[in-house]
N, C-alpha and C positions, 0 to 999 in steps of 0.2 A: 538484732534478736528481741529488742524493748517493744518493736511492732508484732512482733509474732506473738509474744506474751500476751499483750494489751487486747489484741485483737481476738487471740484465742479466748481470755478470759471473757470478753463481751459477747462473743457468741454462745458459751458456756452459759452466763448472765441470763440471757434471753430465751435459752433452751429449758433451765431449769425454772425458769419465771412461766413457762408455756406447761412445763409438766405439772406443776404444781396448781396450776388452773385448771387442768384436766382431772387430777387428782380430786379438787374441790369440786367439779361437776360431777364426777361419778360418786363420790361421800355422799352428796344431797340428792343424788338420781337426776340431775338435770345434765341432758346428753346435750345439749344446744350445738351442732357443728364440732361434736367430739371429735370426729375423724380427720376434718380438715386443720384441727391444732394438733393433733399427733402426728399428722403428716408434715407439719411445718416445723414440728420438733425434730422429728427424723431428720429433715434435709438440714437443718441449722448444726446438728450434733454431727451429721457427717463432714459439713462444710470446715468446721470446728479441727476436725482430726486430717483432711487433705490439705489444710493451711498450712499445717507444720509440715509434710510430706513437701510440699510445693515449695517452700522457701528455705525450710532446712536445708535443702540440698545445695544450693548455690550459694547459702551462707558460709557454710562448711568448705565450699569450695575456692578459698582464698592461697591456697598452694597444691601441690600434690594432695589428693587425699591420702591417708593414713587407711590400714587393713580395718583398725577400729573404728573409722568414720564410715567405710564401705560398710562394717557390719549394721553399723546403728542407722545409716540410710535405708539400706535393705529392711529391716527391720521396720521402719517406720513405715516405706512403701506397702510391705504386708500387712500391717495395722490399718492400712485404709482400705487397700481390699477385703480384709475381715470385716471391718465397719461397713464395706457397701452392703455384704450378705446380711451382716447381723442387723443394720438398723434400717437399712432403705427396703431388702429384699424381706426381713423378717425371718432369716433361715437360719434358727440356732444351732443345729448342729454344722452347717459348711463354716459358719462364722467361728465357732469353737477350733474347727478343725486346722483352720488358717491360722487363728488365733495362736494354736498351737505351734504350728512352724515357726513364727514370731518368738516364741518362748525358747523354742532350739537356738534359734539366733543370736538372743541374748544371754542363753545360758553358756554356749561354746564363747560370746564375746568376755565372760565376765569368769570362767570356769578355768581359764588357762594359766599356768602357774599354779593351780592347785596343788596344795600338800598335806599330808594329813595334822602337819605342826600347829596348824591354825585351831586345832581343837585344845592345843595347849592354852588358850586364852579361854577362860570360862565361858566369857561373853557368846561366843561362836556356838560351844557345845550346849548353852541353854536355849540358844534361838533356834537351833536346829530342835532339839527336841521337843521343844514347847510349840514351835508351827507344826509339826506335823501332829502331836498331841491336837492339835485346835483343829486341823483339818480334819481327824478320824472325827472327833466329838463333833463337828459341824454336820459331816457326812451323816453321822449315825441319827442326828435329828431329823435328818431331811430325807433318809432314805425313802420313806414312804410315799410323799408328793413327787419326788423326783423318777421313784421307781415307776411310778405312775404314768408319766409324761412320757418315759422312755429314755430319761437323762441322766441318770444315775452314773453308768458306766462310763458313758462321753464324759459328762462333770467330774467323776471321779478320776479319770485319767486325767485331763487337762490340770487338774488340781494339784495332782503330784508332780508333774510336771510346773506348775505354777509356782509351786513352795522350791523344789530344785533351783528355778530360778532366781526366786529372791535370795535364798542362801548364797548362791553364787556369786552375787553381788556384793551380797555382805562380806565375805571371803574376798572378793578382790580389793577391798583395802590392805588385807594382812599381807597377800601374796606378791601385792606390786604391779597387779599388770594393769592399772590403772592409777594416775596419780592418784593422791591422798582426797583434792577437793573431787574429780571425775568420780572418785570408789564414792564417794559421799551422796552423792547427785544420784548417781545409779540405784544405790540402796532406798534411798529416799522415795525413787521414780518407782522403783518395783514394790515398795510397801504401798504406795498409794495404787499401784495396779491391782495387788493382792486385795484391797479394799474396795476398789470399782467391781471386780471380779465378783466379789461377793455379792454385793447391792445387783447384777445383773442376774447370778443365781437366782437370788431370793425373789428377784422381779418376774422370774421366768417359772417360780414355783407358784407364786400368788396371781400371776398372769391377771386375768380381769378383774382383779378383785381390787376395792378402794387402795388396800397397803402395796399391792403390785405400783399402781402408779406413783404412791408415793414414794417408796425403793427407786424406782426408776427415775424421779426428779432428781435423788441423790447420787446416782452415777456419776456424773458430769464435776460433782465438789470434787470428787477424789481423780477421776481420769484423764480432766484436764491436767492440773498440776504435775501427774505423773508424767505425759508427755513434756511437760518443761523441765521437769528434773532430767529426764531421759538424752532430751535433746541438748541441756546443758552439759551433761556427762560426754557428751562427744568431741566438744572443744576442746581444741590442742592448749595444753600446760606444761608449762614449762618445767614443773614440780613432778618428779617419780620418787614414788618410794623404792626401797629395796627389799625386796623378799626378806621376811623374817624366816627363821629356822624353827 
């Protein structure tokens, strides 16, 4: 696993460096070989995702795969397909749709064992209200640019699903569907996934503006750790929490 993490961080650092370079080129109205650099960044970012998928599968196969591990492997494979369309093909709607499938799988993985009693803990209640309020406010301010690009409803639908997926990961710590350590990794991974997708959305809104290139450079800062934490959450743990009533 250390090799996976180090390699992914290295690829991400290179991609971020290239993206910051392209941002600087656009910001200074210098476009020397800009398309070439953008293409290389896309290849490197896709390799980063594919690396996790190709290595996490045999890594988890130390014994009979559990249902939980099968779900995570499936989610990683779907993330790779989504990144193919999103990063290499630049087909945003297709990428969003495939990532929505990934979120449905993660939602199912983390939502098992849910009961309304989790809201007796004020943290989960405040987190739920806070995330939905944040999403509504963000969509309100981005309505016009997203609507102009025909992205408002796809982004709204995916955003709603993503918020549910983040919350489900948080609830898994209380419901006992994952061990304490696994649930912590899953929640951290989903929070970072949310941050990553916000940068993707802002990059799409600002498109070829200098700000768009800058935000795009920040995406990997959240996405790579998100993949790392989600992968770690699939590693079997002997510790198991009992669901709280």
